[in-house]
C-alpha positions, 0 to 999 in steps of 0.5 A: 481507517480501516482497510475494510473502507477501501472498495477496490472502486476508485475511492477518494480522500478528502483532508480537513482541517476544522478552522477551530484547530487553525487559529488566526485563519479565516481560511485554508487550503489543502493541496498535497502533492500525493497520499500515500496509504498502507493496507492489508491484501491478498498476495494475488500476482497481476501480470506475473508480477507482485510487490510486497511492501511489509509484512504482518510483524511476526510473520514469516511467509507470504503465500502467493497466487496468480502466476502463470507458471511454477518458477518465480523469481524472488528479490529482496530489495533491501539487497537487490544484488540477492536472488532466491526462488 
């Protein structure tokens, strides 16, 4: 689904499957433990923290805003012992 469908308000997700897709069933119930969405967003820190999970393929930088101080620590969580920045 397009990221534009996420409006920042409490969003709701409906998971549905047509009974025609479930041969032999007369009813069904979907009860997921969680739903995970990935979407593009501005890198705007909240409470001086920012987590970047993934970058657009080919991108080599993230322009981050919202920090209250010019000194920002950067951690590559693929190797938590390494710190740069």
